Backbone bond lengths (Angstrom), bond angles and torsions (degrees), N, CA, C in turn:
res aa  C-N    CA-C-N  psi(-1)  N-CA   C-N-CA  omega(-1)  CA-C   N-CA-C  phi
1 M - - - 1.467 - - 1.520 109.81 -
2 P 1.277 121.40 132.42 1.435 123.59 -175.62 1.512 112.59 -72.10
3 A 1.294 117.02 172.39 1.465 120.97 173.40 1.575 111.43 -56.01
4 P 1.291 116.22 158.39 1.445 120.00 -175.24 1.553 114.27 -58.94
5 T 1.273 117.46 129.21 1.486 122.40 174.32 1.530 104.27 -88.29
6 V 1.364 114.04 172.41 1.459 117.24 -178.87 1.532 110.70 -58.90
7 L 1.383 117.74 -40.80 1.483 119.68 178.73 1.503 110.84 -66.15
8 M 1.332 119.31 -32.60 1.417 118.72 179.07 1.455 112.68 -76.62
9 K 1.383 118.10 -32.11 1.463 119.84 171.25 1.519 113.21 -60.16
10 R 1.344 114.01 -39.56 1.487 118.03 -178.23 1.562 104.83 -68.30
11 F 1.317 117.91 -40.17 1.467 118.87 -177.05 1.541 109.28 -64.26
12 I 1.318 116.18 -46.36 1.478 118.77 178.58 1.528 111.80 -58.45
13 L 1.328 116.42 -42.55 1.467 118.00 -177.09 1.562 107.31 -68.88
14 L 1.257 121.08 -35.08 1.458 122.41 179.36 1.522 107.49 -66.01
15 L 1.317 118.82 -38.78 1.479 119.00 -179.47 1.541 107.70 -66.62
16 I 1.299 118.01 -41.26 1.548 120.99 176.72 1.525 109.13 -60.99
17 L 1.334 117.49 -45.85 1.439 122.32 -176.74 1.460 113.57 -67.12
18 L 1.298 117.93 -43.36 1.511 121.50 -172.62 1.511 109.51 -87.73
19 S 1.336 118.41 -17.85 1.468 117.58 178.68 1.506 108.73 -151.97
20 P 1.333 118.22 78.19 1.489 125.06 -172.66 1.580 113.00 -56.29
21 T 1.355 113.62 -24.87 1.443 117.35 -177.61 1.581 113.13 -89.51
22 L 1.330 114.52 -2.36 1.448 118.13 -176.33 1.517 111.49 -67.09
23 A 1.344 114.04 133.91 1.499 120.82 -175.10 1.517 106.68 -84.62
24 F 1.340 120.22 70.84 1.413 124.12 -179.59 1.475 108.83 -93.90
25 A 1.367 121.39 99.28 1.396 127.29 -165.14 1.552 112.26 -78.36
26 A 1.360 114.76 75.08 1.451 119.20 175.04 1.512 112.69 -111.93
27 A 1.336 116.82 3.27 1.481 119.39 172.30 1.569 102.87 -72.02
28 Q 1.329 113.50 143.65 1.468 121.25 -173.93 1.470 115.25 -97.18
29 Y 1.397 116.93 145.31 1.443 120.43 173.78 1.548 107.97 -59.09
30 P 1.298 120.88 135.97 1.467 121.63 179.41 1.572 107.46 -80.03
31 E 1.303 113.47 155.01 1.467 121.60 166.30 1.461 107.79 -73.20
32 K 1.344 119.02 176.56 1.462 125.46 178.99 1.469 111.00 -121.79
33 L 1.336 117.31 133.67 1.462 122.65 -179.75 1.525 109.37 -128.16
34 R 1.318 116.01 127.58 1.446 122.40 174.65 1.515 109.33 -102.57
35 F 1.386 112.93 124.30 1.403 119.76 167.58 1.464 111.78 -160.86
36 G 1.287 118.55 154.97 1.460 121.15 -176.47 1.527 116.26 57.32
37 G 1.343 113.82 31.67 1.387 120.40 -178.87 1.499 119.67 77.12
38 Q 1.374 119.51 4.54 1.360 126.79 -177.64 1.516 115.49 -123.89
39 E 1.285 121.86 157.34 1.457 123.89 175.87 1.529 103.34 -108.94
40 E 1.330 115.54 124.32 1.516 123.50 -173.15 1.510 111.83 -118.25
41 Q 1.282 118.10 162.03 1.442 124.42 170.34 1.502 112.77 -72.84
42 L 1.311 119.19 116.56 1.453 122.92 177.55 1.528 107.55 -99.58
43 M 1.323 113.91 120.34 1.478 120.26 -179.61 1.506 110.00 -104.28
44 A 1.364 113.88 58.26 1.476 122.71 176.75 1.489 104.72 -160.52
45 T 1.377 116.65 162.91 1.459 118.34 -177.44 1.543 108.37 -134.23
46 P 1.418 114.96 79.04 1.477 119.04 -174.24 1.528 113.85 -63.95
47 L 1.338 117.32 -24.48 1.460 118.07 178.66 1.534 112.34 -60.72
48 E 1.315 118.46 -32.97 1.478 120.70 -176.83 1.518 112.82 -61.69
49 D 1.348 117.99 -19.63 1.403 122.24 175.42 1.512 114.32 -78.68
50 F 1.281 116.46 -9.20 1.483 122.98 179.53 1.498 110.75 -80.43
51 W 1.383 117.85 -30.74 1.456 120.33 -175.34 1.500 110.49 -74.43
52 N 1.320 114.98 131.22 1.512 125.11 175.87 1.459 109.46 -156.45
53 D 1.348 118.64 -170.13 1.436 122.20 -179.65 1.552 110.82 -61.70
54 A 1.317 117.70 -35.10 1.412 122.48 -178.71 1.509 111.11 -77.07
55 H 1.288 115.53 -29.62 1.493 121.18 -179.41 1.529 111.54 -133.56
56 P 1.350 111.80 74.99 1.556 115.29 -174.98 1.508 107.83 -68.61
57 K 1.307 113.33 151.38 1.436 121.76 179.90 1.598 107.62 -68.97
58 P 1.339 117.79 124.73 1.409 120.21 -177.66 1.604 113.38 -58.48
59 V 1.297 119.14 138.73 1.453 120.79 178.39 1.517 111.04 -64.68
60 T 1.348 119.68 -13.79 1.435 119.59 176.64 1.509 112.92 -78.55
61 L 1.340 116.89 -12.77 1.454 119.96 174.50 1.545 109.94 -94.15
62 T 1.301 115.85 61.08 1.418 121.62 176.82 1.568 109.95 -92.92
63 Q 1.283 113.96 165.36 1.495 120.34 -176.11 1.509 108.39 -56.91
64 T 1.368 114.63 133.89 1.483 119.83 179.02 1.507 109.13 -98.38
65 S 1.337 120.23 -26.48 1.433 122.50 178.37 1.499 108.00 -163.04
66 L 1.352 117.93 173.98 1.429 121.97 179.88 1.554 108.50 -65.84
67 S 1.328 116.83 -19.34 1.461 121.01 -178.38 1.517 113.30 -95.03
68 C 1.399 117.03 3.98 1.453 121.73 177.49 1.505 107.75 -146.33
69 W 1.286 117.83 75.22 1.470 126.84 177.62 1.495 109.98 -57.79
70 R 1.335 116.77 -37.03 1.498 118.09 -168.55 1.524 107.78 -83.45
71 G 1.353 123.23 -13.52 1.446 123.49 171.76 1.509 116.53 89.53
72 Y 1.372 119.95 11.89 1.377 121.57 -177.59 1.530 108.98 -164.19
73 V 1.354 115.73 167.27 1.479 118.92 168.18 1.535 105.67 -131.29
74 G 1.336 115.69 125.19 1.497 118.71 -177.77 1.557 110.02 -105.07
75 T 1.363 108.98 146.62 1.465 117.70 177.05 1.532 106.75 -108.91
76 W 1.399 114.79 125.81 1.460 120.39 -173.55 1.581 108.89 -122.89
77 E 1.347 112.53 158.69 1.442 114.33 177.75 1.582 108.01 -145.36
78 I 1.299 115.20 139.29 1.419 119.68 172.90 1.572 110.48 -86.52
79 I 1.336 114.04 109.07 1.479 119.44 -175.76 1.560 109.75 -118.11
80 E 1.308 114.97 118.94 1.484 119.93 -178.03 1.544 111.27 54.27
81 N 1.410 112.84 42.11 1.429 122.16 177.77 1.476 115.98 67.55
82 K 1.318 117.37 22.21 1.415 123.18 179.59 1.568 110.62 -130.81
83 L 1.342 116.05 141.02 1.443 122.09 -176.69 1.563 108.01 -77.37
84 H 1.323 116.07 130.74 1.484 121.38 175.70 1.567 109.23 -131.56
85 L 1.346 111.36 146.40 1.522 119.31 175.46 1.512 106.82 -95.95
86 L 1.289 117.16 122.50 1.495 123.46 -178.18 1.513 110.97 -90.36
87 R 1.385 116.75 -47.69 1.421 119.54 -177.45 1.509 111.32 -161.91
88 L 1.357 114.82 161.42 1.470 123.49 177.65 1.543 107.34 -122.49
89 E 1.293 118.40 136.89 1.454 124.80 173.03 1.518 111.56 -129.95
90 R 1.276 115.19 152.94 1.464 123.85 167.01 1.470 110.29 -122.68
91 H 1.354 108.68 135.39 1.557 116.28 178.17 1.553 105.03 -107.15
92 E 1.325 112.57 107.78 1.472 117.04 -175.08 1.530 111.33 -113.37
93 I 1.301 116.36 150.14 1.438 124.98 176.43 1.504 106.08 -117.78
94 N 1.373 116.08 112.27 1.409 120.46 -173.25 1.567 109.23 -117.39
95 P 1.408 117.36 145.94 1.464 119.09 179.81 1.556 109.60 -74.38
96 K 1.329 111.38 151.03 1.502 122.86 173.88 1.506 108.37 -104.17
97 T 1.348 119.50 172.63 1.400 122.83 -176.18 1.614 109.87 -76.37
98 D 1.320 115.97 -19.53 1.474 117.57 179.08 1.543 112.57 -94.88
99 D 1.276 117.81 24.46 1.440 123.82 175.45 1.563 112.15 70.87
100 S 1.332 117.02 11.75 1.443 118.51 173.96 1.556 105.71 -102.56
101 F 1.396 115.44 -174.34 1.419 120.70 -172.76 1.498 108.34 -131.35
102 V 1.364 116.96 151.76 1.453 122.87 176.32 1.453 107.57 -124.40
103 E 1.367 116.64 138.57 1.441 121.51 175.89 1.538 110.57 -95.45
104 Q 1.260 117.64 135.56 1.483 123.87 179.64 1.501 112.01 -130.76
105 T 1.306 116.33 138.78 1.480 121.01 164.95 1.479 110.10 -104.91
106 I 1.352 112.72 120.59 1.474 119.55 -174.86 1.514 107.40 -114.29
107 T 1.350 115.27 131.17 1.448 121.56 175.54 1.525 111.83 -82.01
108 V 1.320 118.84 131.05 1.418 123.38 -176.88 1.597 104.33 -98.69
109 P 1.363 117.68 120.13 1.414 119.14 178.51 1.484 114.05 -63.00
110 L 1.296 117.83 139.07 1.509 122.14 178.45 1.484 111.80 -87.73
111 Q 1.328 119.00 -25.90 1.441 121.40 -174.76 1.618 112.55 -55.94
112 P 1.273 116.52 -46.83 1.512 116.75 175.79 1.504 117.02 -61.25
113 L 1.299 113.77 -26.82 1.508 115.60 -177.22 1.497 111.88 -91.59
114 F 1.345 121.41 -34.59 1.436 124.59 -172.00 1.519 113.32 -120.79
115 G 1.404 116.20 -6.04 1.479 116.47 -178.12 1.499 112.58 78.04
116 R 1.290 117.70 9.56 1.455 120.99 -179.00 1.538 108.63 -160.40
117 D 1.287 116.87 160.85 1.448 122.37 168.45 1.509 112.74 -83.66
118 G 1.336 116.35 167.46 1.469 120.21 -179.49 1.501 109.85 -71.93
119 P 1.364 115.21 161.76 1.459 125.61 -2.68 1.511 113.01 -72.88
120 V 1.361 117.07 140.62 1.467 125.52 179.43 1.539 106.85 -106.47
121 P 1.351 120.47 121.82 1.433 121.54 174.90 1.509 111.44 -62.75
122 A 1.302 117.73 126.91 1.532 121.92 -177.58 1.499 107.60 -85.96
123 D 1.326 121.32 58.06 1.489 122.90 -175.08 1.566 108.11 -75.20
124 W 1.283 119.58 -8.40 1.479 121.87 175.53 1.555 113.69 -77.68
125 F 1.341 115.41 -17.65 1.433 120.49 -171.15 1.509 115.37 -96.68
126 S 1.313 117.11 121.32 1.450 125.41 167.71 1.471 110.84 -125.97
127 G 1.292 115.27 129.88 1.518 117.70 -174.75 1.512 112.24 158.40
128 V 1.302 116.41 -151.18 1.422 124.79 -176.28 1.471 110.24 -118.62
129 L 1.382 116.97 138.18 1.447 123.95 172.54 1.512 105.87 -112.88
130 R 1.292 116.35 137.53 1.518 120.60 176.37 1.597 109.92 -123.49
131 V 1.288 109.86 125.22 1.528 118.01 177.35 1.481 105.96 -107.16
132 A 1.342 120.67 128.19 1.436 126.54 -177.77 1.502 108.24 -104.04
133 R 1.365 114.02 131.75 1.483 118.53 -178.71 1.580 110.63 -132.60
134 G 1.302 111.27 156.56 1.485 117.60 173.59 1.544 112.02 85.14
135 Q 1.251 115.71 -164.94 1.465 123.91 178.45 1.509 112.75 -76.56
136 V 1.319 116.75 153.78 1.423 123.48 176.57 1.493 110.41 -78.06
137 I 1.315 116.12 120.46 1.474 122.62 174.99 1.531 110.85 -79.17
138 S 1.338 116.16 -43.74 1.472 120.45 -179.38 1.459 108.17 -144.01
139 Q 1.392 118.67 120.43 1.416 129.55 -178.84 1.549 107.45 -82.98
140 V 1.349 117.48 124.80 1.391 120.93 177.50 1.532 108.50 -129.62
141 N 1.260 119.61 126.32 1.463 122.25 -171.04 1.539 110.45 -97.15
142 V 1.387 114.59 50.99 1.433 124.15 171.96 1.539 108.78 -143.68
143 G 1.350 117.38 123.49 1.416 118.39 169.53 1.556 111.14 59.27
144 Y 1.377 116.50 -135.49 1.407 123.75 175.16 1.566 106.92 -116.44
145 A 1.258 117.64 43.19 1.446 123.61 -178.82 1.523 115.66 -77.36
146 S 1.377 118.35 -17.27 1.445 120.29 -178.23 1.501 110.27 -60.77
147 V 1.276 117.31 148.16 1.494 125.59 -177.68 1.533 109.70 -105.98
148 Y 1.295 114.85 125.91 1.500 123.20 -179.95 1.551 107.01 -106.80
149 E 1.339 111.63 168.41 1.455 118.20 178.68 1.507 114.35 -59.58
150 E 1.317 116.17 -32.87 1.492 119.69 -175.79 1.549 109.96 -148.85
151 D 1.335 112.65 144.90 1.467 119.91 175.87 1.498 108.57 -124.03
152 V 1.313 115.94 145.33 1.488 122.52 169.99 1.465 103.90 -117.73
153 F 1.386 114.44 122.35 1.474 122.16 178.93 1.502 109.81 -105.72
154 F 1.248 119.25 134.96 1.488 129.45 173.44 1.505 107.13 -115.40
155 V 1.351 117.84 129.65 1.395 121.11 168.85 1.539 107.64 -101.52
156 V 1.391 116.51 130.19 1.446 123.04 -168.06 1.500 107.48 -122.61
157 D 1.331 116.67 136.76 1.503 123.09 177.52 1.504 103.88 -125.40
158 H 1.324 116.94 112.37 1.521 123.09 -176.70 1.489 112.84 38.97
159 G 1.302 114.84 50.29 1.423 122.42 174.94 1.552 118.93 90.37
160 K 1.313 111.34 -16.23 1.479 116.02 -176.67 1.575 108.44 -92.57
161 I 1.317 117.75 136.55 1.387 125.27 178.27 1.529 106.88 -77.28
162 I 1.380 117.71 117.61 1.486 116.47 179.99 1.489 110.48 -107.03
163 S 1.308 122.29 -18.39 1.443 123.51 173.97 1.514 112.65 -158.50
164 R 1.300 115.47 159.59 1.517 123.68 -179.89 1.493 110.00 -139.30
165 R 1.293 116.19 140.73 1.458 120.31 -177.49 1.559 107.44 -144.69
166 V 1.343 114.97 137.14 1.430 121.21 174.84 1.597 108.59 -108.26
167 V 1.272 115.26 131.48 1.464 121.33 -177.19 1.513 108.79 -127.71
168 K 1.350 113.75 125.77 1.470 123.51 177.39 1.518 104.87 -90.16
169 N 1.302 119.36 122.18 1.474 120.89 179.72 1.529 114.10 -89.19
170 D 1.300 111.85 135.31 1.482 121.88 -176.18 1.499 109.44 -90.13
171 A 1.269 117.52 114.44 1.476 123.85 177.55 1.549 111.72 -52.94
172 A 1.272 116.36 -38.32 1.442 121.89 -176.18 1.566 112.31 -65.98
173 S 1.317 116.43 -22.81 1.448 119.53 -175.27 1.619 110.33 -99.59
174 V 1.304 118.47 0.66 1.432 123.27 -175.97 1.553 108.72 -75.96
175 T 1.301 119.70 127.64 1.439 122.15 -179.36 1.553 110.12 -89.22
176 S 1.357 116.72 -171.43 1.393 122.42 -173.00 1.514 110.89 -75.43
177 E 1.362 115.44 165.38 1.468 121.92 178.77 1.562 110.55 -63.21
178 S 1.255 117.16 -37.34 1.531 122.18 176.74 1.480 110.40 -60.45
179 D 1.328 117.24 -46.47 1.499 121.37 -177.63 1.533 108.70 -66.81
180 L 1.304 117.22 -48.96 1.532 118.62 179.89 1.543 111.10 -61.09
181 A 1.303 117.51 -40.04 1.548 118.09 175.19 1.497 111.77 -62.69
182 W 1.333 118.34 -43.75 1.442 118.13 -176.63 1.523 111.45 -66.51
183 R 1.304 118.63 -32.67 1.419 122.01 175.01 1.579 110.99 -68.35
184 E 1.354 114.96 -34.69 1.464 117.38 -175.95 1.538 114.87 -74.99
185 F 1.284 116.28 -29.97 1.519 120.68 -173.86 1.556 107.65 -52.26
186 V 1.300 122.42 -43.23 1.444 123.56 -173.36 1.586 109.72 -64.43
187 R 1.339 117.51 -18.71 1.457 119.12 -172.47 1.525 110.32 -96.50
188 I 1.304 118.08 3.69 1.509 123.64 -179.06 1.524 107.38 -96.26
189 S 1.298 113.58 128.06 1.493 117.63 -176.46 1.539 110.72 -91.65
190 P 1.317 117.11 160.59 1.509 118.88 176.31 1.504 114.60 -55.18
191 T 1.343 116.39 -24.68 1.553 118.10 -176.81 1.530 108.99 -96.46
192 G 1.348 121.36 6.72 1.451 122.40 171.01 1.494 111.43 100.50
193 G 1.353 118.24 0.50 1.488 116.19 179.10 1.512 109.54 -79.81
194 V 1.411 113.03 160.80 1.489 120.01 174.52 1.501 111.17 -126.76
195 K 1.263 114.20 125.24 1.433 123.28 -178.36 1.558 111.67 -81.08
196 A 1.310 116.77 136.38 1.409 120.98 173.51 1.507 112.61 -94.10
197 V 1.325 122.83 145.73 1.419 125.14 179.16 1.482 109.85 -130.79
198 L 1.326 116.99 158.34 1.478 123.21 179.16 1.507 109.41 -76.95
199 P 1.307 119.47 159.65 1.507 121.66 -178.15 1.553 110.47 -59.22
200 E 1.271 123.54 -32.89 1.408 123.39 -179.08 1.569 112.00 -70.23
201 E 1.327 114.43 -29.15 1.466 116.85 177.80 1.588 107.63 -74.82
202 T 1.285 118.53 -32.21 1.459 121.47 173.81 1.505 111.99 -62.85
203 L 1.356 116.36 -43.42 1.478 121.21 176.25 1.520 112.43 -62.86
204 A 1.336 114.56 -30.54 1.532 117.51 -176.59 1.552 108.74 -66.40
205 A 1.318 118.14 -16.48 1.476 121.49 178.42 1.543 108.51 -72.15
206 E 1.315 117.58 -13.75 1.466 121.67 -177.22 1.554 109.91 -97.20
207 Q 1.294 120.11 7.45 1.412 126.31 -174.62 1.549 112.50 -52.33
208 G 1.339 118.59 148.24 1.424 122.73 -178.87 1.452 116.76 96.16
209 N 1.268 119.72 169.31 1.493 126.95 -177.55 1.500 115.02 -100.06
210 W 1.319 115.43 22.19 1.475 117.68 175.59 1.539 113.60 -67.57
211 L 1.252 115.75 154.45 1.429 123.90 -174.76 1.540 113.25 -98.90
212 G 1.242 117.84 144.59 1.488 126.19 168.46 1.556 107.74 -101.93
213 Q 1.265 115.01 179.62 1.471 119.17 -175.93 1.586 110.35 -64.52
214 P 1.341 120.62 -41.74 1.421 118.22 -178.64 1.512 112.97 -58.42
215 E 1.414 114.66 -46.20 1.442 119.23 178.23 1.546 112.87 -64.36
216 L 1.289 116.53 -36.25 1.440 124.73 -175.75 1.627 106.50 -67.08
217 A 1.290 115.01 -40.93 1.468 120.25 179.89 1.528 109.31 -68.29
218 S 1.367 118.49 -47.70 1.462 122.55 -175.49 1.420 113.96 -68.07
219 R 1.405 119.02 -26.85 1.456 122.96 -177.97 1.443 114.14 -106.41
220 A 1.360 119.20 14.22 1.446 122.36 -170.78 1.564 112.09 -57.45
221 T 1.300 114.88 -50.98 1.472 120.85 -177.15 1.550 111.13 -57.27
222 E 1.298 116.49 -46.81 1.488 120.80 177.98 1.544 110.79 -63.58
223 L 1.299 120.86 -42.51 1.438 125.06 179.90 1.518 112.82 -63.56
224 V 1.325 113.00 -39.90 1.525 115.69 -178.25 1.552 106.53 -71.85
225 Q 1.297 116.38 -52.51 1.478 118.53 -176.29 1.542 114.07 -60.39
226 N 1.298 121.23 -37.02 1.375 125.95 -175.72 1.573 111.25 -88.73
227 K 1.316 118.65 -9.57 1.461 126.67 -176.76 1.563 106.54 50.73
228 T 1.311 117.14 50.08 1.433 124.90 -175.44 1.562 110.36 -74.88
229 N 1.330 115.91 133.59 1.487 119.15 164.08 1.507 111.49 -80.99
230 F 1.329 114.90 133.23 1.476 116.90 179.81 1.525 108.25 -150.54
231 E 1.252 114.66 165.96 1.542 124.01 176.59 1.549 105.55 -101.73
232 V 1.355 112.39 140.22 1.475 120.19 179.55 1.547 104.02 -140.72
233 R 1.319 114.06 145.22 1.503 122.78 178.79 1.505 109.98 -117.53
234 G 1.322 113.48 147.44 1.445 122.26 -179.54 1.483 111.05 177.23
235 I 1.365 116.48 -164.84 1.483 123.05 -179.56 1.492 106.28 -111.08
236 R 1.332 116.05 123.02 1.501 121.69 -178.41 1.504 111.54 -84.12
237 F 1.276 110.36 129.05 1.499 119.74 165.34 1.539 110.61 -127.47
238 S 1.214 120.81 165.23 1.459 121.32 -173.21 1.503 110.02 -59.34
239 G 1.322 117.38 116.68 1.448 122.24 173.77 1.551 113.35 78.39
240 K 1.307 118.12 10.34 1.416 119.10 -178.39 1.534 112.98 -160.31
241 L 1.259 116.50 156.27 1.442 122.62 177.48 1.517 110.62 -118.11
242 W 1.376 116.83 120.27 1.470 118.96 -177.28 1.513 112.15 -99.17
243 F 1.304 114.44 135.64 1.468 123.52 176.77 1.543 109.37 -107.33
244 P 1.318 117.42 99.31 1.476 119.60 -178.51 1.564 108.82 -65.82
245 T 1.277 112.38 150.02 1.498 118.93 178.14 1.498 110.67 -126.73
246 R 1.361 118.94 159.43 1.456 119.13 175.40 1.551 111.94 -66.45
247 T 1.261 118.49 -29.13 1.510 120.49 178.60 1.492 113.79 -81.20
248 G 1.315 117.82 -7.47 1.484 119.82 175.28 1.570 112.94 88.93
249 D 1.366 114.27 3.85 1.441 116.60 178.09 1.525 113.25 -63.20
250 D 1.267 119.27 147.07 1.445 123.56 177.10 1.462 111.07 -93.00
251 I 1.346 119.82 106.06 1.411 125.31 173.39 1.511 112.45 -111.80
252 F 1.338 113.93 113.70 1.455 116.99 -177.16 1.510 109.52 -124.76
253 Y 1.347 117.21 147.95 1.379 126.40 170.74 1.532 108.89 -119.42
254 P 1.346 120.68 135.31 1.415 120.00 169.71 1.503 112.75 -55.62
255 L 1.330 119.84 138.29 1.472 122.51 -174.70 1.571 103.56 -130.00
256 D 1.354 113.89 116.27 1.439 123.96 -179.39 1.528 107.20 -96.07
257 T 1.373 115.29 113.84 1.461 118.54 -177.04 1.543 110.79 -117.63
258 S 1.362 114.14 28.23 1.492 118.57 -177.82 1.494 110.41 -57.84
259 G 1.330 117.31 135.61 1.431 122.94 175.55 1.546 115.08 87.52
260 L 1.387 116.97 -11.78 1.460 120.94 -179.85 1.550 109.26 -88.59
261 Q 1.313 116.55 144.37 1.436 122.74 179.10 1.552 110.52 -122.05
262 N 1.336 114.85 165.69 1.455 121.15 179.11 1.497 113.37 52.71
263 L 1.304 119.03 46.93 1.412 126.00 -179.47 1.543 112.03 -70.92
264 P 1.348 116.78 144.12 1.501 116.43 174.79 1.496 111.83 -59.39
265 A 1.264 118.66 153.66 1.453 123.47 -179.30 1.490 111.86 -62.39
266 N 1.343 111.24 152.79 1.530 116.82 175.04 1.524 110.85 -57.79
267 G 1.330 112.57 142.27 1.500 119.53 178.40 1.484 115.35 87.23
268 L 1.353 118.97 7.21 1.429 121.35 -179.87 1.520 109.79 -106.61
269 A 1.399 113.84 151.63 1.445 118.85 178.77 1.478 109.33 -74.28
270 I 1.376 117.48 137.72 1.453 121.79 -174.54 1.532 106.33 -134.85
271 E 1.388 112.35 163.65 1.436 121.27 162.56 1.525 105.79 -122.71
272 A 1.340 116.32 126.59 1.468 122.52 -176.03 1.502 109.75 -119.59
273 T 1.375 115.51 136.78 1.419 121.32 172.88 1.539 103.61 -90.51
274 C 1.365 118.42 127.53 1.445 117.57 -167.18 1.570 106.14 -146.70
275 T 1.312 113.09 167.68 1.432 126.35 157.18 1.413 108.16 -119.10
276 L 1.402 120.05 159.96 1.374 125.48 -177.48 1.581 104.93 -113.91
277 V 1.346 115.68 125.73 1.459 120.37 179.73 1.539 109.70 -130.61
278 E 1.350 114.87 159.62 1.383 121.53 179.92 1.543 109.16 -101.58
279 K 1.304 118.85 120.49 1.500 121.64 -177.84 1.606 105.64 -126.94
280 E 1.245 115.57 119.76 1.518 119.46 172.57 1.530 105.97 52.77
281 K 1.353 113.89 50.50 1.525 118.00 175.50 1.580 113.32 59.35
282 C 1.356 113.70 25.40 1.475 118.66 179.06 1.537 110.36 -132.88
283 L 1.238 121.21 134.53 1.436 122.94 178.24 1.527 109.69 -76.65
284 C 1.345 116.73 133.84 1.464 120.65 -174.17 1.536 106.13 -136.12
285 L 1.335 113.01 138.42 1.488 120.24 176.82 1.569 104.73 -91.48
286 V 1.327 111.41 131.84 1.495 121.07 179.45 1.573 104.91 -112.89
287 A 1.326 116.44 112.54 1.410 118.33 -173.86 1.530 112.49 -96.01
288 S 1.359 118.12 136.43 1.415 123.97 173.91 1.551 111.05 -103.26
289 E 1.319 117.71 -15.68 1.451 121.92 -179.62 1.567 105.99 -159.00
290 I 1.330 115.97 140.06 1.496 120.49 174.79 1.533 107.09 -137.24
291 I 1.258 116.86 131.80 1.488 121.29 175.93 1.508 106.85 -127.21
292 E 1.328 119.36 151.12 1.457 124.80 172.13 1.501 108.82 -71.14
293 L 1.319 117.61 132.42 1.379 122.59 179.56 1.530 109.50 -80.51
294 P 1.388 118.36 122.75 1.430 120.35 179.42 1.541 112.80 -62.26
295 P 1.328 118.85 141.48 1.422 121.95 172.44 1.534 110.77 -52.03
296 G 1.290 115.82 140.04 1.512 120.64 -176.65 1.521 113.41 107.63
297 L 1.364 115.43 -26.97 1.457 117.96 179.37 1.535 109.69 -90.75
298 A 1.346 114.32 152.15 1.432 118.36 -175.76 1.509 115.54 -74.15
299 I 1.284 118.46 142.65 1.520 120.69 169.07 1.496 109.66 -89.57
300 Q 1.313 115.42 -30.39 1.476 120.88 -178.79 1.477 109.46 -129.57
301 R 1.337 117.64 162.16 1.456 125.15 175.78 1.470 110.44 -97.76
302 S 1.336 115.63 143.06 1.506 120.03 176.05 1.470 110.54 -72.48
303 K 1.341 117.20 -23.52 1.465 125.66 178.00 1.493 108.04 -141.98
304 P 1.371 118.17 138.00 1.478 120.23 -179.74 1.485 114.56 -55.40
305 L 1.285 115.93 148.38 1.454 122.12 172.79 1.483 111.22 -61.54
306 N 1.307 120.70 139.94 1.468 123.96 179.04 1.528 108.29 -55.27
307 R 1.345 116.39 129.28 1.528 119.75 -179.71 1.500 113.42 -61.24
308 E 1.330 116.61 -22.74 1.487 117.39 179.79 1.464 114.16 -83.89
309 T 1.345 117.90 -4.45 1.460 121.86 -178.38 1.571 110.22 -65.03
310 N 1.319 110.65 128.98 1.489 114.43 171.67 1.495 114.45 -73.78
311 L 1.229 123.35 155.52 1.449 127.72 -175.06 1.494 113.33 -120.74
312 P 1.350 117.02 73.06 1.412 119.87 177.19 1.508 110.63 -69.88
313 S 1.361 117.44 154.82 1.456 117.56 -173.90 1.536 112.45 -82.72
314 S 1.338 114.55 5.84 1.477 118.57 -177.63 1.522 114.54 -98.07
315 T 1.375 113.39 16.54 1.474 114.93 -172.92 1.555 111.99 -93.99
316 K 1.366 116.65 -0.43 1.461 116.99 -179.21 1.560 112.88 -67.87
317 I 1.320 114.47 151.00 1.460 117.11 -176.95 1.464 112.50 -74.71
318 A 1.307 115.38 155.32 1.503 119.31 177.49 1.550 107.29 -105.06
319 V 1.291 114.71 132.16 1.480 119.69 -178.29 1.490 106.25 -118.56
320 S 1.336 117.15 132.23 1.488 122.64 -178.40 1.555 107.35 -87.95
321 S 1.318 113.87 173.98 1.475 117.98 -177.33 1.555 112.46 -66.18
322 D 1.355 114.22 -22.76 1.503 114.32 178.46 1.543 114.75 -90.32
323 G 1.328 114.10 7.33 1.449 117.81 174.14 1.490 114.62 93.43
324 T 1.361 117.48 -5.97 1.469 119.76 175.71 1.480 110.64 -79.58
325 Y 1.368 114.66 165.62 1.399 119.04 -176.11 1.518 113.60 -127.45
326 N 1.304 116.29 158.45 1.468 120.57 -177.85 1.569 107.11 -114.01
């Protein structure tokens, strides 16, 4: 099975949204990175940056399971402050004649790929490496979106380590599985690789003055009285907007889309331009515009928007015809 297409990504998100406890195994096996005398979990796939027209990915490195889209697990080491590839392995499950299966670990030779055996200097790679440590704070069954107690980030320039940073993750700022999955989709390549990003790039997904459910609830009186136009993000279902939470609680607001056409499908992340009105002693969102939220942007904030922030109607995202955003 190839890496997730747009339709597959939507299907995976719907499975997460509609059944958060479903064991849909789309979390990926980590790579391995040796440094400081230890072997750690590497939540990035630097080998995927090697493949190009001059070095096409071998057809033998096809997906081995839903948990290994890229088709291999690499072992890496930082040697003299440079990233090196030591070996590649494939974990295959093959049928036997008696209708049972056998698991095999197959070593992939490096000589045909690089003209040498390992360690191979990874001078083709520039980007970010993320090492995950400690217990899992939030399990997300997409890519490497799960949150651990601690991350170690390496910034790499043509294989050379140019900086290192340790980040302690705050459980209180972790968002829902749906939000973390939606942010992760944009980092998954067509060949099954997963890109790592620095924490500040993750926060950039929260850009703009849009509201989440906590801000909407705390500012409800103000928004109703002032008839304020504002942007809000959540998951659209027919007649309502769902705000997923880390605890799995169902928080819905009625969503009036009267007069709007070509609405995003049910179960997709959206950004809606709304006013908040009171109808029959119930708060209701009245939408004047709804757009599908591109994968990679946040559905929730890790920290609430500052209460003093003004909410001009010009904060909505701009989406181009090819689905990218500004």
